[in-house]
C-alpha positions as CSV (number, residue, x, y, z in Angstrom):
1,W,0.0,0.0,0.0
2,D,2.8,2.4,0.8
3,Q,4.0,2.2,-2.9
4,V,0.8,3.9,-4.1
5,P,1.1,7.8,-4.5
6,G,-0.7,9.6,-1.7
7,R,-0.7,6.7,0.7
8,D,1.4,7.7,3.7
9,A,1.4,7.0,7.4
10,E,-1.5,9.5,7.8
11,W,-3.6,7.7,5.1
12,K,-3.0,4.5,7.0
13,K,-4.1,6.0,10.3
14,Q,-7.2,7.4,8.7
15,T,-8.1,4.1,7.0
16,I,-7.7,2.1,10.2
17,A,-9.8,4.7,11.9
18,N,-12.6,4.2,9.3
19,T,-12.5,0.4,9.3
20,S,-10.3,-1.6,11.8
21,E,-6.7,-2.7,12.2
22,E,-7.6,-6.3,11.4
23,Q,-9.4,-5.3,8.2
24,F,-6.4,-3.1,7.1
25,K,-4.0,-6.0,7.6
26,V,-6.1,-8.3,5.5
27,E,-6.9,-5.9,2.7
28,F,-3.7,-3.9,2.4
29,E,-0.9,-6.0,4.0
30,C,-2.0,-9.5,2.9
31,D,-1.8,-10.5,6.5
32,F,-4.2,-13.4,7.3
33,V,-2.5,-14.8,10.3
34,G,-4.7,-14.1,13.3
35,S,-6.7,-11.6,11.3
36,S,-10.1,-13.2,11.7
37,N,-10.8,-12.6,15.4
38,T,-8.5,-15.3,16.7
39,L,-8.3,-16.1,20.4
40,I,-4.6,-15.5,20.5
41,S,-3.4,-12.0,19.3
42,T,-1.8,-11.7,15.9
43,S,1.5,-10.4,17.2
44,K,1.8,-13.4,19.6
45,L,0.8,-15.9,17.0
46,K,3.6,-14.6,14.7
47,N,6.2,-14.9,17.4
48,L,5.3,-18.4,18.8
49,P,8.4,-20.5,18.4
50,F,8.1,-24.2,17.4
51,L,10.7,-26.9,17.5
52,E,11.3,-30.1,15.5
53,P,10.4,-33.0,17.9
54,I,13.4,-35.1,19.1
55,K,11.3,-38.2,18.5
56,D,8.5,-38.5,15.9
57,F,6.5,-41.8,16.0
58,K,4.3,-43.2,13.3
59,D,1.3,-43.5,15.6
60,G,1.2,-39.7,16.0
61,I,3.3,-39.2,19.1
62,K,5.8,-36.4,19.0
63,V,8.4,-36.0,21.8
64,Y,9.9,-32.5,22.5
65,E,11.5,-33.4,25.9
66,D,12.2,-36.7,27.5
67,P,10.8,-37.2,31.1
68,I,12.8,-35.9,33.8
69,E,13.0,-37.8,37.1
70,G,11.2,-36.0,39.9
71,H,9.2,-33.7,37.5
72,L,5.5,-33.4,37.5
73,Y,3.4,-33.9,34.4
74,V,-0.2,-33.7,33.4
75,M,-1.8,-35.2,30.2
76,C,-5.0,-33.7,28.8
77,V,-6.9,-35.8,26.2
78,D,-9.6,-35.0,23.6
79,V,-11.1,-38.2,22.0
80,S,-12.7,-38.4,18.6
81,R,-14.3,-41.3,16.8
82,G,-11.2,-42.2,14.9
83,Q,-12.8,-42.2,11.5
84,G,-10.4,-40.1,9.6
85,I,-12.2,-36.8,10.4
86,D,-11.5,-35.2,13.7
87,Y,-8.4,-36.2,15.6
88,H,-7.7,-37.9,18.8
89,A,-5.4,-35.4,20.6
90,A,-3.4,-35.4,23.8
91,V,-0.8,-33.1,25.3
92,V,1.7,-33.7,28.0
93,I,2.7,-30.6,30.0
94,D,5.5,-30.3,32.6
95,I,4.1,-28.4,35.4
96,T,7.0,-28.7,37.7
97,N,8.1,-25.0,37.4
98,A,6.6,-22.0,35.7
99,P,6.5,-21.4,32.8
100,Y,4.7,-24.6,32.0
101,K,6.0,-26.5,28.9
102,V,4.5,-28.8,26.3
103,V,6.9,-31.8,26.3
104,A,5.0,-34.3,24.1
105,T,1.9,-34.4,21.9
106,F,-0.3,-37.0,20.2
107,R,-2.5,-36.4,17.2
108,N,-4.2,-39.2,15.1
109,N,-7.5,-39.4,13.3
110,E,-7.2,-43.1,12.3
111,I,-6.8,-45.5,15.2
112,P,-9.9,-46.8,16.8
113,P,-10.9,-45.2,20.1
114,M,-10.6,-48.6,21.9
115,V,-6.9,-48.8,21.1
116,L,-6.4,-45.3,22.5
117,P,-6.3,-46.2,26.3
118,N,-3.2,-48.5,25.9
119,L,-1.4,-45.7,24.0
120,L,-2.3,-43.1,26.6
121,D,-1.3,-45.5,29.4
122,R,2.2,-45.9,27.7
123,V,2.7,-42.2,27.3
124,G,1.4,-41.4,30.9
125,R,3.5,-44.0,32.5
126,K,6.6,-42.8,30.6
127,Y,6.1,-39.3,32.0
128,N,6.2,-40.2,35.7
129,E,2.6,-41.5,35.9
130,A,1.3,-38.1,34.6
131,Y,-2.0,-36.9,35.9
132,C,-4.6,-37.6,33.2
133,L,-7.7,-35.6,32.4
134,V,-10.0,-37.0,29.6
135,E,-12.8,-35.0,27.9
136,V,-15.8,-37.3,28.3
137,N,-18.5,-35.6,26.3
138,D,-18.7,-38.4,23.7
139,I,-16.8,-41.6,23.3
140,G,-14.1,-40.2,25.7
141,G,-16.1,-41.6,28.6
142,Q,-15.4,-45.2,27.5
143,V,-11.7,-44.4,27.0
144,A,-11.5,-43.0,30.6
145,D,-13.3,-46.0,31.9
146,I,-11.0,-48.5,30.2
147,M,-7.9,-46.7,31.6
148,H,-9.4,-46.7,35.0
149,S,-11.0,-50.1,35.3
150,E,-9.1,-52.4,32.9
151,I,-5.6,-50.9,32.6
152,E,-5.8,-49.5,36.2
153,Y,-4.0,-46.2,35.4
154,E,-3.8,-44.7,38.8
155,N,-3.5,-40.9,38.3
156,M,-6.9,-40.3,36.5
157,L,-8.5,-37.0,37.3
158,Y,-12.2,-36.7,38.2
159,T,-14.7,-33.9,38.4
160,S,-17.6,-33.3,40.8
161,V,-20.7,-31.2,40.2
162,R,-21.0,-28.5,42.8
163,G,-24.3,-26.8,42.2
164,H,-24.0,-23.3,40.7
165,R,-20.2,-23.6,40.8
166,G,-20.4,-26.3,38.2
167,Q,-17.7,-28.9,37.8
168,E,-14.7,-29.0,40.1
169,L,-11.5,-30.9,39.6
170,G,-10.6,-33.7,42.1
171,A,-9.0,-37.1,42.8
172,G,-12.3,-39.1,42.8
173,F,-13.4,-38.7,46.4
174,G,-17.2,-38.0,47.0
175,V,-20.5,-39.5,46.0
176,N,-20.9,-37.7,42.8
177,A,-17.3,-37.8,41.5
178,R,-17.0,-39.0,37.9
179,L,-14.1,-39.7,35.7
180,G,-12.9,-36.9,33.3
181,V,-14.5,-33.6,32.5
182,K,-17.6,-32.9,30.5
183,T,-16.9,-29.7,28.5
184,S,-19.6,-27.2,29.0
185,A,-19.9,-23.6,27.7
186,S,-18.7,-22.2,31.1
187,I,-15.7,-24.6,31.2
188,K,-14.7,-23.7,27.7
189,R,-15.1,-20.0,28.3
190,L,-12.9,-20.2,31.4
191,G,-10.4,-22.5,29.7
192,C,-10.1,-20.2,26.6
193,S,-9.5,-17.1,28.7
194,T,-6.9,-18.8,30.9
195,M,-5.1,-20.4,28.0
196,K,-5.0,-17.0,26.2
197,A,-3.5,-15.3,29.2
198,M,-0.9,-18.0,29.8
199,I,0.2,-18.0,26.1
200,E,0.4,-14.3,25.7
201,E,2.1,-13.8,29.0
202,D,4.7,-16.6,28.2
203,K,3.4,-18.8,31.1
204,L,2.9,-21.7,28.7
205,I,5.5,-22.8,26.2
206,I,3.9,-24.7,23.3
207,Q,6.8,-25.7,20.9
208,D,4.4,-28.0,18.8
209,Y,3.8,-26.8,15.2
210,N,0.4,-28.5,14.8
211,T,-0.9,-26.8,17.8
212,I,0.4,-23.3,16.8
213,E,-1.2,-23.9,13.4
214,E,-4.5,-24.7,15.0
215,L,-4.2,-21.6,17.2
216,S,-3.9,-19.5,14.1
217,T,-7.3,-20.7,12.9
218,F,-9.1,-20.8,16.4
219,V,-11.6,-18.0,15.9
220,A,-14.7,-16.4,17.4
221,K,-17.8,-18.1,16.3
222,R,-21.4,-17.5,17.7
223,G,-20.3,-16.4,21.1
224,T,-17.6,-19.0,21.6
225,Y,-14.3,-20.0,19.9
226,A,-13.8,-22.9,17.5
227,A,-11.8,-23.9,14.5
228,D,-12.4,-21.8,11.4
229,S,-14.1,-23.7,8.4
230,G,-11.9,-26.5,7.0
231,H,-9.6,-26.6,9.9
232,H,-9.2,-28.5,13.2
233,D,-9.0,-27.5,16.9
234,D,-8.4,-30.8,18.6
235,M,-5.0,-29.9,19.9
236,V,-6.2,-26.5,21.0
237,M,-8.9,-28.1,22.9
238,T,-6.5,-30.0,25.0
239,L,-4.9,-26.8,26.0
240,V,-8.3,-25.3,26.8
241,L,-8.9,-28.2,29.2
242,F,-5.4,-27.5,30.7
243,G,-6.3,-23.8,31.1
244,W,-9.5,-24.7,33.0
245,M,-7.5,-27.2,35.1
246,T,-5.1,-24.6,36.2
247,S,-8.0,-22.5,37.6
248,Q,-9.1,-25.3,39.9
249,P,-8.1,-25.5,43.6
250,Y,-7.0,-29.2,43.3
251,F,-4.5,-28.3,40.5
252,K,-2.9,-25.9,43.0
253,E,-2.7,-28.8,45.5
254,I,-1.0,-31.2,43.1
255,S,1.4,-28.6,41.7
256,D,1.8,-26.2,44.6
257,I,1.9,-23.4,42.1
258,N,-0.8,-20.7,41.8
259,I,-0.8,-19.7,38.0
260,R,-2.0,-16.2,38.9
């Protein structure tokens, strides 16, 4: 735009005043990253660094850091139907020290859901018996049940419904405790806002290219945030679950760190 006669800094300022900075970037700077009301700001999306995994397995597991003895890890899981459409997704995060760091990811849209518990068990045990939170809205409930009842994975996380306070994270004590978390509008809203704050304030280091790519197309839609048309948000939703988790009192108990 600045090569056109008469278009100077003052013209840019006036044009933005008459439209918006996002629209100006799209129309005059051909900048489409984060320009469509993405949850994460444009400037932050452009500067999120990603690394090549140190191990990249055919089943969709990518390792960015090997487990460290004595470190504390959590694993958040989003389960699909494994029919080549949406992805099974999981993220392993080191919560030993701030900033938190993504150390391994899993993304696969082909393996059957019933195969998933064994894979998650393998990853979780490798990372020091990582605390595991599974989203149970659909078929995820079966995956969580198999991990708990058949495989006997010990560090499964539960939620309890606390009236107007909604779901609270816990270790499974109490009459109404249930495995995993059922994503609701309120949980997604809190998870999105917390994840956004952590990423933009460098309290969560992502490193994974697929996750960063999904964040660049995670946009406002009908009062919430979701993947833009033709894109996926499965990896992002694992971070939304983690964002919600960090707001829970039980998370502060297991990590002894208050994210705020």
